[in-house]
All heavy atoms as an XYZ file, in Angstrom:
702
protein
N     -34.288     66.455     71.556
C     -35.690     66.709     71.261
C     -35.996     68.177     71.565
O     -35.694     68.678     72.633
C     -36.560     65.803     72.135
C     -38.021     66.033     71.935
S     -39.035     64.711     72.567
C     -39.264     65.229     74.233
N     -36.559     68.853     70.602
C     -36.932     70.245     70.792
C     -38.442     70.378     70.699
O     -39.120     69.566     70.077
C     -36.279     71.145     69.721
O     -36.744     70.740     68.442
C     -34.773     71.048     69.795
N     -38.939     71.393     71.340
C     -40.365     71.671     71.293
C     -40.570     73.173     71.344
O     -39.686     73.920     71.744
C     -41.126     70.967     72.425
C     -40.596     71.277     73.797
C     -41.025     72.388     74.486
C     -39.668     70.444     74.397
C     -40.543     72.675     75.748
C     -39.182     70.715     75.661
C     -39.621     71.839     76.334
N     -41.724     73.580     70.931
C     -42.060     74.993     70.908
C     -42.678     75.394     72.237
O     -43.614     74.750     72.713
C     -43.053     75.236     69.777
C     -43.048     76.611     69.236
C     -43.903     76.662     67.985
C     -43.621     77.949     67.268
N     -44.418     78.082     66.079
N     -42.140     76.440     72.844
C     -42.698     76.891     74.118
C     -43.995     77.649     73.877
O     -44.247     78.146     72.775
C     -41.712     77.793     74.878
O     -41.462     78.961     74.089
C     -40.426     77.066     75.176
N     -44.792     77.746     74.891
C     -46.045     78.477     74.831
C     -45.966     79.644     75.810
O     -45.335     79.527     76.860
C     -47.215     77.575     75.220
C     -47.425     76.428     74.261
C     -48.577     75.565     74.707
C     -48.724     74.355     73.803
N     -49.793     73.466     74.236
N     -46.617     80.763     75.490
C     -46.577     81.901     76.416
C     -47.391     81.620     77.676
O     -48.309     80.799     77.675
C     -47.189     83.040     75.605
C     -48.019     82.370     74.573
C     -47.370     81.049     74.285
N     -47.038     82.318     78.740
C     -47.801     82.205     79.983
C     -49.194     82.781     79.778
O     -49.397     83.688     78.979
C     -47.124     82.993     81.105
C     -45.798     82.417     81.513
O     -45.493     81.267     81.223
N     -44.999     83.206     82.195
N     -50.149     82.251     80.517
C     -51.483     82.831     80.576
C     -51.756     83.166     82.036
O     -51.039     82.721     82.934
C     -52.555     81.868     80.026
O     -52.507     80.647     80.757
C     -52.339     81.594     78.546
N     -52.803     83.925     82.271
C     -53.082     84.413     83.623
C     -54.560     84.261     83.930
O     -55.389     84.183     83.036
C     -52.680     85.890     83.729
C     -51.219     86.109     83.428
C     -50.775     86.278     82.115
C     -50.274     86.101     84.441
C     -49.432     86.446     81.829
C     -48.926     86.271     84.170
C     -48.517     86.441     82.861
O     -47.184     86.596     82.582
N     -54.878     84.251     85.217
C     -56.277     84.242     85.643
C     -56.379     84.887     87.020
O     -55.388     85.023     87.736
C     -56.844     82.817     85.670
O     -56.190     82.035     86.641
N     -57.592     85.284     87.356
C     -57.898     85.831     88.676
C     -58.851     84.870     89.357
O     -59.736     84.315     88.704
C     -58.575     87.204     88.544
C     -57.786     88.286     87.820
C     -58.682     89.497     87.566
C     -56.580     88.692     88.635
N     -58.682     84.664     90.639
C     -59.575     83.755     91.334
C     -59.395     83.820     92.829
O     -58.516     84.518     93.343
N     -60.230     83.094     93.528
C     -60.133     82.995     94.979
C     -59.311     81.762     95.332
O     -59.475     80.701     94.724
C     -61.526     82.887     95.603
C     -62.467     84.069     95.378
C     -63.818     83.795     96.031
C     -61.873     85.356     95.921
N     -58.447     81.893     96.311
C     -57.611     80.771     96.733
C     -58.488     79.681     97.351
O     -59.256     79.961     98.272
C     -56.570     81.242     97.740
N     -58.386     78.444     96.874
C     -59.206     77.362     97.409
C     -58.701     76.834     98.756
O     -59.426     76.166     99.475
C     -59.110     76.278     96.340
C     -57.815     76.540     95.660
C     -57.607     78.025     95.718
N     -57.452     77.139     99.082
C     -56.878     76.706    100.365
C     -55.812     77.722    100.773
O     -55.616     78.724    100.098
C     -56.237     75.317    100.223
O     -55.097     75.389     99.393
N     -55.122     77.461    101.843
C     -54.055     78.350    102.315
C     -52.680     77.738    102.086
O     -51.744     78.004    102.831
C     -54.252     78.658    103.798
O     -55.442     79.361    104.007
N     -52.542     76.902    101.071
C     -51.274     76.214    100.844
C     -50.294     76.989     99.982
O     -49.085     76.803    100.110
C     -51.515     74.846    100.212
C     -52.259     73.906    101.129
C     -52.456     72.576    100.483
N     -53.120     72.748     99.186
C     -53.428     71.771     98.362
N     -53.138     70.535     98.678
N     -54.033     72.000     97.230
N     -50.765     77.849     99.097
C     -49.883     78.552     98.165
C     -49.179     79.733     98.825
O     -49.719     80.381     99.721
C     -50.681     79.034     96.968
N     -47.972     80.008     98.332
C     -47.213     81.168     98.791
C     -47.100     82.158     97.639
O     -46.928     81.778     96.481
C     -45.823     80.752     99.242
C     -45.894     79.874    100.462
C     -44.692     80.062    101.318
C     -44.881     79.106    102.485
N     -44.146     79.391    103.612
N     -47.164     83.421     97.982
C     -47.073     84.499     97.013
C     -45.659     84.587     96.452
O     -44.684     84.553     97.199
C     -47.448     85.813     97.695
S     -47.256     87.270     96.657
N     -45.545     84.741     95.129
C     -44.231     84.884     94.494
C     -43.621     86.249     94.768
O     -42.437     86.448     94.571
C     -44.359     84.703     92.984
C     -44.740     83.326     92.555
C     -43.596     82.388     92.605
N     -42.698     82.643     91.492
C     -41.816     81.779     91.051
N     -41.709     80.612     91.611
N     -41.037     82.084     90.038
N     -44.435     87.195     95.222
C     -43.933     88.536     95.511
C     -43.399     88.676     96.922
O     -42.202     88.854     97.137
N     -44.280     88.537     97.902
C     -43.899     88.769     99.305
C     -43.515     87.497    100.049
O     -43.067     87.560    101.187
C     -45.027     89.473    100.044
S     -46.497     88.450    100.320
N     -43.721     86.341     99.444
C     -43.424     85.021    100.031
C     -44.364     84.653    101.179
O     -44.171     83.662    101.853
C     -41.971     84.913    100.515
C     -40.928     85.318     99.508
C     -40.933     84.419     98.303
C     -39.770     84.793     97.391
N     -40.088     84.786     96.007
N     -45.401     85.461    101.382
C     -46.393     85.155    102.412
C     -47.442     84.187    101.902
O     -47.569     83.944    100.700
N     -48.206     83.636    102.810
C     -49.265     82.682    102.458
C     -50.445     83.426    101.839
O     -50.839     84.489    102.309
C     -49.723     81.901    103.712
C     -50.943     81.040    103.420
C     -48.587     81.061    104.246
N     -50.999     82.870    100.780
C     -52.225     83.390    100.182
C     -53.364     82.660    100.886
O     -53.561     81.465    100.694
C     -52.263     83.152     98.658
C     -53.556     83.680     98.074
C     -51.065     83.786     97.983
N     -54.070     83.377    101.742
C     -55.095     82.776    102.597
C     -56.287     82.262    101.789
O     -56.598     82.769    100.704
C     -55.575     83.793    103.618
N     -56.935     81.252    102.332
C     -58.124     80.680    101.704
C     -59.165     81.776    101.498
O     -59.449     82.560    102.394
C     -58.699     79.569    102.586
C     -59.913     78.900    101.976
C     -60.411     77.770    102.831
C     -61.609     77.112    102.166
N     -62.083     75.955    102.916
N     -59.712     81.847    100.286
C     -60.733     82.834     99.959
C     -60.191     84.179     99.529
O     -60.939     85.040     99.102
N     -58.886     84.364     99.617
C     -58.274     85.632     99.215
C     -58.136     85.671     97.692
O     -57.858     84.657     97.052
C     -56.906     85.762     99.873
C     -56.293     87.129     99.763
C     -55.034     87.264    100.619
O     -54.601     86.281    101.247
O     -54.480     88.364    100.623
N     -58.303     86.855     97.118
C     -58.172     87.008     95.675
C     -56.700     86.895     95.305
O     -55.832     87.438     95.971
C     -58.730     88.370     95.211
C     -58.554     88.535     93.713
C     -60.196     88.488     95.580
N     -56.443     86.160     94.218
C     -55.066     85.952     93.782
C     -54.970     86.062     92.270
O     -55.950     85.867     91.548
C     -54.567     84.585     94.232
C     -55.316     83.435     93.574
C     -54.943     82.108     94.157
N     -55.563     81.031     93.376
C     -55.170     79.786     93.414
N     -54.181     79.439     94.220
N     -55.758     78.874     92.691
N     -53.774     86.392     91.804
C     -53.458     86.395     90.378
C     -52.666     85.117     90.137
O     -51.678     84.848     90.822
C     -52.613     87.628     89.993
C     -52.190     87.556     88.530
C     -53.384     88.910     90.270
N     -53.089     84.315     89.178
C     -52.439     83.042     88.896
C     -51.741     83.120     87.537
O     -52.350     83.511     86.543
C     -53.464     81.880     88.871
C     -52.764     80.551     88.631
C     -54.270     81.846     90.153
N     -50.455     82.757     87.516
C     -49.689     82.653     86.273
C     -49.638     81.182     85.897
O     -49.141     80.365     86.662
C     -48.250     83.179     86.463
O     -48.308     84.524     86.914
C     -47.470     83.094     85.159
N     -50.178     80.849     84.737
C     -50.154     79.475     84.234
C     -48.957     79.369     83.292
O     -48.970     79.958     82.209
C     -51.451     79.149     83.494
C     -52.669     79.372     84.329
N     -53.188     78.394     85.129
C     -53.439     80.478     84.513
C     -54.258     78.874     85.759
N     -54.419     80.132     85.404
N     -47.926     78.663     83.722
C     -46.669     78.611     82.969
C     -46.477     77.259     82.289
O     -46.684     76.214     82.904
C     -45.502     78.886     83.905
N     -46.058     77.308     81.053
C     -45.744     76.117     80.266
C     -44.353     75.627     80.667
O     -43.417     76.408     80.779
C     -45.770     76.480     78.777
C     -45.306     75.393     77.861
C     -46.169     74.377     77.496
C     -44.023     75.380     77.353
C     -45.757     73.368     76.632
C     -43.595     74.385     76.493
C     -44.470     73.375     76.131
N     -44.190     74.349     80.907
C     -42.898     73.768     81.237
C     -42.372     72.975     80.049
O     -41.275     73.210     79.557
C     -42.982     72.872     82.494
C     -41.663     72.204     82.780
C     -43.460     73.681     83.689
N     -43.146     72.033     79.602
C     -42.835     71.238     78.414
C     -44.154     70.596     77.977
O     -45.145     70.685     78.701
C     -41.765     70.187     78.707
C     -42.149     69.142     79.720
C     -41.032     68.103     79.856
N     -41.527     66.980     80.604
C     -41.111     66.640     81.802
N     -40.170     67.324     82.405
N     -41.623     65.602     82.413
N     -44.197     69.946     76.819
C     -45.465     69.345     76.398
C     -46.062     68.438     77.486
O     -45.349     67.660     78.122
C     -45.061     68.533     75.162
C     -43.903     69.289     74.600
C     -43.140     69.783     75.816
N     -47.332     68.612     77.700
C     -48.093     67.883     78.725
C     -47.626     68.161     80.150
O     -47.889     67.377     81.055
C     -48.060     66.370     78.452
C     -48.687     66.041     77.127
O     -49.718     66.605     76.774
N     -48.062     65.162     76.371
N     -46.926     69.271     80.353
C     -46.469     69.629     81.700
C     -46.575     71.147     81.869
O     -46.048     71.898     81.076
C     -45.023     69.192     81.888
C     -44.413     69.508     83.220
C     -44.933     68.638     84.323
N     -44.638     67.252     84.018
C     -44.358     66.350     84.921
N     -44.340     66.664     86.188
N     -44.127     65.113     84.584
N     -47.261     71.564     82.884
C     -47.398     72.984     83.187
C     -47.402     73.166     84.700
O     -47.557     72.196     85.451
C     -48.686     73.534     82.586
N     -47.229     74.382     85.130
C     -47.279     74.692     86.549
C     -47.939     76.055     86.697
O     -48.200     76.738     85.705
C     -45.871     74.673     87.190
O     -45.998     74.758     88.608
C     -45.003     75.804     86.663
N     -48.221     76.441     87.895
C     -48.762     77.776     88.095
C     -48.125     78.411     89.319
O     -47.643     77.742     90.221
C     -50.296     77.768     88.196
C     -50.853     77.062     89.402
C     -51.124     77.769     90.566
C     -51.143     75.707     89.377
C     -51.646     77.129     91.681
C     -51.652     75.059     90.477
C     -51.912     75.788     91.623
O     -52.410     75.156     92.717
N     -48.090     79.747     89.271
C     -47.541     80.550     90.352
C     -48.610     81.542     90.768
O     -49.348     82.040     89.929
C     -46.306     81.318     89.881
C     -45.255     80.431     89.272
C     -45.068     80.392     87.899
C     -44.457     79.633     90.065
C     -44.096     79.583     87.330
C     -43.480     78.819     89.507
C     -43.306     78.794     88.144
N     -48.692     81.842     92.049
C     -49.716     82.769     92.525
C     -49.085     83.998     93.172
O     -47.961     83.950     93.661
C     -50.703     82.095     93.503
C     -51.429     80.957     92.844
C     -50.010     81.622     94.747
N     -49.832     85.072     93.148
C     -49.455     86.323     93.794
C     -50.705     86.938     94.411
O     -51.807     86.785     93.887
C     -48.923     87.343     92.786
C     -47.565     87.064     92.242
C     -47.173     88.188     91.272
N     -45.858     87.953     90.741
C     -44.751     88.490     91.231
N     -44.809     89.312     92.245
N     -43.588     88.226     90.689
N     -50.490     87.655     95.502
C     -51.553     88.518     96.002
C     -51.769     89.598     94.945
O     -50.824     89.954     94.225
C     -51.129     89.220     97.304
C     -50.912     88.315     98.453
N     -49.656     88.019     98.925
C     -51.790     87.653     99.245
C     -49.760     87.218     99.978
N     -51.046     86.967    100.181
N     -52.952     90.153     94.862
C     -53.193     91.247     93.920
C     -52.282     92.418     94.277
O     -51.693     93.045     93.403
C     -54.678     91.665     93.935
C     -54.892     92.905     93.095
C     -55.553     90.531     93.420
N     -52.095     92.679     95.566
C     -51.256     93.804     95.998
C     -49.781     93.599     95.670
O     -49.014     94.546     95.640
C     -51.441     94.059     97.495
C     -50.892     92.959     98.370
C     -51.067     93.253     99.871
N     -50.591     92.154    100.662
C     -51.309     91.119    101.064
N     -52.591     91.071    100.744
N     -50.779     90.152    101.776
N     -49.351     92.371     95.428
C     -47.950     92.059     95.128
C     -47.685     91.938     93.630
O     -46.574     91.609     93.229
C     -47.546     90.760     95.825
S     -47.624     90.838     97.617
N     -48.692     92.201     92.818
C     -48.535     92.111     91.366
C     -47.750     93.321     90.876
O     -48.119     94.452     91.141
C     -49.906     92.046     90.677
O     -50.635     90.949     91.229
C     -49.772     91.846     89.192
N     -46.655     93.079     90.178
C     -45.780     94.147     89.695
C     -46.266     94.707     88.362
O     -47.104     94.093     87.690
C     -44.348     93.615     89.500
O     -44.376     92.598     88.493
C     -43.777     93.057     90.793
N     -45.710     95.842     87.992
C     -46.052     96.450     86.706
C     -45.652     95.533     85.553
O     -46.364     95.435     84.548
C     -45.364     97.807     86.574
N     -44.531     94.840     85.699
C     -44.090     93.907     84.654
C     -45.082     92.749     84.510
O     -45.370     92.303     83.389
C     -42.705     93.374     84.983
N     -45.605     92.263     85.622
C     -46.593     91.178     85.581
C     -47.883     91.653     84.910
O     -48.456     90.943     84.089
C     -46.865     90.665     86.996
S     -47.971     89.255     87.052
N     -48.317     92.860     85.246
C     -49.522     93.417     84.622
C     -49.302     93.595     83.122
O     -50.176     93.269     82.318
C     -49.930     94.751     85.285
C     -51.052     95.431     84.518
C     -50.348     94.516     86.736
N     -48.108     94.062     82.731
C     -47.795     94.216     81.305
C     -47.842     92.861     80.596
O     -48.348     92.757     79.475
C     -46.426     94.862     81.132
N     -47.348     91.817     81.251
C     -47.401     90.468     80.672
C     -48.836     89.973     80.550
O     -49.196     89.307     79.579
C     -46.595     89.495     81.525
O     -45.238     89.824     81.508
N     -49.671     90.308     81.541
C     -51.083     89.927     81.491
C     -51.770     90.588     80.303
O     -52.516     89.945     79.567
C     -51.791     90.321     82.796
C     -51.351     89.518     83.994
S     -51.922     90.208     85.567
C     -53.663     89.863     85.486
N     -51.478     91.859     80.109
C     -52.079     92.602     78.993
C     -51.580     92.047     77.658
O     -52.358     91.880     76.717
C     -51.791     94.105     79.129
C     -52.549     94.652     80.349
C     -52.173     94.862     77.864
C     -52.170     96.051     80.747
N     -50.299     91.730     77.575
C     -49.739     91.163     76.343
C     -50.385     89.817     76.018
O     -50.706     89.531     74.862
C     -48.232     91.001     76.486
C     -47.564     90.492     75.236
C     -46.060     90.395     75.411
C     -45.421     89.833     74.153
N     -43.988     89.662     74.299
N     -50.602     88.988     77.037
C     -51.166     87.658     76.825
C     -52.663     87.682     76.513
O     -53.152     86.867     75.734
C     -50.921     86.780     78.047
N     -53.396     88.606     77.133
C     -54.858     88.585     77.015
C     -55.457     89.796     76.302
O     -56.667     89.848     76.102
C     -55.488     88.448     78.400
C     -55.148     87.161     79.071
N     -55.736     85.967     78.741
C     -54.243     86.868     80.041
C     -55.237     84.996     79.478
N     -54.316     85.520     80.276
N     -54.642     90.790     75.974
C     -55.160     91.964     75.274
C     -55.521     93.113     76.191
O     -55.314     94.263     75.861
N     -56.093     92.825     77.346
C     -56.434     93.844     78.341
C     -56.693     93.155     79.679
O     -56.907     91.938     79.731
C     -57.668     94.638     77.919
O     -58.838     93.857     78.064
N     -56.699     93.950     80.728
C     -56.991     93.405     82.060
C     -58.411     92.838     82.101
O     -58.680     91.840     82.757
C     -56.803     94.485     83.151
C     -55.323     94.869     83.275
C     -57.345     94.040     84.497
C     -54.415     93.754     83.741
N     -59.329     93.471     81.361
C     -60.727     93.014     81.347
C     -60.897     91.649     80.681
O     -61.906     90.988     80.883
C     -61.613     94.043     80.648
C     -61.661     95.367     81.404
O     -61.446     95.347     82.642
O     -61.895     96.403     80.773
N     -59.911     91.218     79.889
C     -59.998     89.934     79.186
C     -59.392     88.775     79.957
O     -59.477     87.631     79.518
C     -59.297     90.043     77.833
O     -59.920     91.018     77.041
N     -58.765     89.053     81.094
C     -58.147     87.991     81.898
C     -59.262     87.124     82.484
O     -60.206     87.646     83.085
C     -57.271     88.594     83.031
C     -56.732     87.506     83.942
C     -56.135     89.403     82.444
N     -59.185     85.798     82.313
C     -60.231     84.917     82.845
C     -60.396     85.055     84.369
O     -59.419     85.272     85.085
C     -59.727     83.515     82.500
C     -58.763     83.717     81.384
C     -58.151     85.060     81.599
N     -61.633     84.916     84.809
C     -61.960     85.105     86.221
C     -62.733     83.897     86.740
O     -63.609     83.385     86.054
C     -62.831     86.372     86.402
C     -63.213     86.577     87.848
C     -62.120     87.593     85.855
N     -62.408     83.470     87.963
C     -63.156     82.397     88.617
C     -64.593     82.833     88.861
O     -64.867     84.010     89.098
N     -65.512     81.913     88.814
C     -66.939     82.237     88.927
C     -67.348     82.731     90.311
O     -68.402     83.321     90.467
C     -67.773     81.016     88.561
O     -67.481     79.953     89.447
N     -66.519     82.520     91.319
C     -66.929     82.873     92.674
C     -66.589     84.313     93.066
O     -66.883     84.732     94.176
C     -66.290     81.907     93.673
O     -64.892     81.878     93.496
N     -65.997     85.096     92.177
C     -65.694     86.495     92.474
C     -66.893     87.340     92.053
O     -67.328     87.288     90.906
C     -64.430     86.969     91.733
C     -63.219     86.172     92.207
C     -64.201     88.451     91.960
C     -61.929     86.549     91.512
N     -67.417     88.147     92.994
C     -68.581     88.975     92.672
C     -68.151     90.174     91.824
O     -66.981     90.546     91.772
C     -69.311     89.421     93.942
C     -68.447     90.281     94.849
O     -68.285     91.471     94.535
O     -67.948     89.753     95.862
N     -69.100     90.803     91.163
C     -68.830     91.871     90.196
C     -68.161     93.085     90.847
O     -67.265     93.690     90.264
C     -70.125     92.283     89.509
N     -68.576     93.443     92.049
C     -68.010     94.605     92.738
C     -66.526     94.379     93.068
O     -65.685     95.246     92.844
C     -68.793     94.886     94.021
C     -68.360     96.139     94.742
C     -69.201     96.403     95.977
O     -70.438     96.238     95.896
O     -68.612     96.758     97.004
N     -66.208     93.201     93.578
C     -64.819     92.862     93.899
C     -63.984     92.821     92.632
O     -62.859     93.324     92.601
C     -64.747     91.502     94.625
O     -65.557     91.555     95.794
C     -63.325     91.144     94.996
N     -64.529     92.247     91.573
C     -63.825     92.157     90.304
C     -63.508     93.544     89.751
O     -62.391     93.792     89.283
C     -64.640     91.355     89.294
C     -64.009     91.170     87.921
C     -62.666     90.461     88.032
C     -64.955     90.394     87.027
N     -64.455     94.460     89.816
C     -64.230     95.830     89.340
C     -63.118     96.488     90.144
O     -62.257     97.187     89.583
C     -65.517     96.637     89.426
N     -63.102     96.268     91.445
C     -62.064     96.820     92.304
C     -60.684     96.260     91.960
O     -59.697     96.997     91.892
C     -62.413     96.531     93.764
O     -61.343     96.868     94.609
N     -60.616     94.955     91.722
C     -59.345     94.304     91.380
C     -58.830     94.834     90.046
O     -57.649     95.174     89.916
C     -59.517     92.781     91.300
C     -59.824     92.221     92.678
C     -58.282     92.106     90.719
C     -60.360     90.814     92.643
N     -59.684     94.908     89.063
C     -59.275     95.389     87.740
C     -58.804     96.831     87.807
O     -57.835     97.202     87.148
C     -60.394     95.203     86.737
C     -60.561     93.744     86.358
C     -61.602     93.548     85.295
N     -61.549     92.172     84.810
C     -62.579     91.559     84.266
N     -63.743     92.172     84.123
N     -62.459     90.304     83.841
N     -59.477     97.659     88.617
C     -59.045     99.053     88.778
C     -57.667     99.115     89.443
O     -56.809     99.896     89.043
C     -60.067     99.816     89.604
N     -57.457     98.265     90.435
C     -56.171     98.231     91.135
C     -55.058     97.795     90.185
O     -53.959     98.346     90.215
C     -56.256     97.284     92.326
C     -55.024     97.259     93.195
C     -55.196     96.342     94.396
O     -56.278     95.817     94.652
N     -54.128     96.153     95.136
N     -55.310     96.796     89.352
C     -54.297     96.312     88.419
C     -54.035     97.311     87.285
O     -52.928     97.369     86.755
C     -54.713     94.967     87.830
C     -54.712     93.789     88.792
C     -55.292     92.550     88.125
C     -53.312     93.503     89.315
N     -55.029     98.094     86.925
C     -54.887     99.065     85.846
C     -54.172    100.339     86.289
O     -53.659    101.066     85.460
C     -56.262     99.441     85.278
O     -56.869     98.311     84.709
N     -54.129    100.565     87.591
C     -53.529    101.814     88.101
C     -52.033    101.851     87.942
O     -51.336    100.960     87.755
C     -53.875    101.981     89.575
């Protein structure tokens, strides 16, 4: 059985708990900390996600985010991030 894979998508948000570990530094992403989430396709009706601290996001990851969404400004954002923090995060990712 073959199926067509789907590209990864990304989002920015606040960690709802302290259970996730960063794919970059392997440290815990603390509750309320801003994180970059990679939504990865596994197979039909199955997906997973990986998280990173914003500071641990690599240039390759940012390039993938831009490829998937068109620009850093188009990456979906959780509603609980205020505008000032969001502007800071986007500037950091664009640098």
